[in-house]
C-alpha positions, 0 to 999 in steps of 0.5 A: 656892525663891526665882525672883528674881534676887539683888542681886549679878546685878542689879548685874552685868547693870547694869554690862554695859548701862552698858559697851554704852551707852559703846560705842554713844555712841563709835561713833554720831555725837552728831547721831544722837541728836537724832531717831528716824529716822521713815518716809519719813526720809532713808537713811544717808549717802544723801539719799534719801528713800522715798515711804510705802507707803500714798500709793504703794498709794493713788495705784496703785489710781487708777492702775489705774482710769485704765489700765482705761478707757484700754483700755476706750476701745480708742484714742479719746480721753477725758476724764479723770473725778474717779478719773482726775484723783485718780490724776494728782494723787496721783501728781504730789505723790509725784514732786515730793516723792519724786523718787528713789522708784523706785516713785513713778518707776514709777507716773510713767511708767505714768501718762504712758502712760496720759495719752498714750492718753487723748488717742487712738491715732494715726499719721502721715499721709504724703502718700501717705494722701491721694493720693485726695483729691487725685485726686478733686479732679483729677476734679472739675476735669476733669469740671466743665471738660468739664460746663461745655463741654458745657452751653454748646454744648447751651444754645446750641443750645437758645436758637437753636432756633426752638421756645424759650421764650425768657422763661419767666416769666411763662409763657404764659397757658393761657387765651390760648395752646392747648396744641398751640402750646406742646407740643415747646417747649423752655424753660430753668428756672433755679430748679429745686429737688429734692427741696425743691419735690417734691409729689404729686398724682394719684398722680404726682410733681411739681416746681413751678418758679415762684409763684402770682405768677409762674406754675407749671411743673409738672416730671414725675418718673414717667418716664425722661426725668427719671430717666435724667439724674437717675441720671447725677448720682447716678453722678457723685457716686459716682464723681467728686465726693461734694460735689454739692448736693443740694436746692439751684438746678439749671438744668433744660432741659424740653419743654412736654407739656400743661397741668394743674391742680394744688396745689403743697403736699407736705402730705397735707392740702392747704391752699393753691389750686390753680393751672393750670401748664404740664406739661413733662418733663426733658431736661437738667440742669445743676449749675452749676459741676459737671456737666451730664447729659443724657436719652438714651432710646437707652441702657439708663440712660437718661441720661449725665453730661458725660465719662462715655464716658471715665470708666474710661479716666481713672480706671484708671491711677490705682487703686493695685488693680485685682483681688482676688488669688484668694489674698488673706488676709481682712486683704488682701481688708479692705484692698483694700474700704477702697481701693476706696472711697477710689479710687471703683472701684466694680467693685473695690468690688463684687468684695470682697462676698460674692455671697450679699449681691449677689443679689436685687432690692433688693441693688443699691439696698442696695450702692449705699445703703452705697457712698454711706455710705462715700464720705461717711465717707471724705470727712469723717472719716477718711483711712487705714485699719489692720487687725489680724491675722484670727481665723478659724474653721470653721463646716462641714466637716473642719477640717485646723487643728484639733490637738486632734481631729487628735490622736486621729485616724490618718491613714486616719481623717483621710482618711475624714472629709475624704470625708464632710464637707461642703465647708469653710466659714470665718468670718474676723474682722478688726478695723479702725481708721480715722485722720482727716487728723490722724493720730488714730484715729476712733472704735473699732476695727470688726469686719469679717466675711469667709467662704471656701467650699472652703478654699484653693480659695476665696477670701475675701468681705466679708459685713458690708459695711455696716460702716464703718471 
């Protein structure tokens, strides 16, 4: 059988197609025949132009890289690299060419948030957050005035004494004056530089004052007469004024003890000539315009700085926190720890730290070493700290919060487990963020680890106290 359509059938189909074309011509405006619609063309009767899907996809690919980098930086500011710049350039082109496209607008808003994130996390710094620096300035001025007052009176008394060497340089000649003649007499040395001019000889430490042309004084450091007033200056730095200069020129009041033939050179291999000089032991230290410290053999500390006896009486009313509550949460303990450092509350600083970290012969020195670093950071890098919610886990003992195990235990079994278990030991991790005085985040979030023994009967203590904020 022949399957080809007949001539009549083809004629009918042609007539029907012609009628359809005539009908379409009547319905569609003439302008609609001028050009065929392309991807991204204007929609009928709207003025809306759709962004090409391929361009949207490429821009989003680079945008995800920008968003991932912002997330990895954890609030730290960063510079745009190639991929990040590509994301912004592509999204800007889409936004300018297709301003009404919903997908292009969504990419723009995401890019806007990512660009802001690249500038770093930030908070509004209020005057209350800077109070600790204002208080420190008040303390500096107050104790500097007291130091100046005591130094003036002390110096006047020394100069009025009959045994003072009124003119230190040139010193009396060791050939013309006997040791017994000068022994016990006072001398005021205005160019004492420690540790700049420190040296060791014969197993003993000295600081030289003077020169080969002017003559030398050897200041003995291996005794309480030096350690007492110097430690007092260090306490002043830790509790009042972190900006005490180290290595600058201080004024030292000393007492003559004898003469020695020494090489004033710090290097192990001596290349200089030896010189005769008068050995002296410190009596007092004056840091010009800062503080005055006096040796006090009768005190256990061996010395005191001007106004030290009134230190806590003056500072205590300005503390925002005075103790760590027994029921303080891990987050609150970290906040109190930061406040103790900011406000130079040394006792509260120790109270926040795990007692195990404070045991041992070198523990106190280590605590004070990191106290100095914490003070330096709050003075120079950041002014405010925020903390995130703590994550707590059980290290030892029965964990009542473990719902999975509780599901399989009866009430009687739970009581049995509690009786046979060790004391509950928990560990908490609290992340903190620090902000500078402009309100911008400093560095990345830092983890602080805390420990509690005995559950609710115990208290949370910080274990990694050296951690910066």
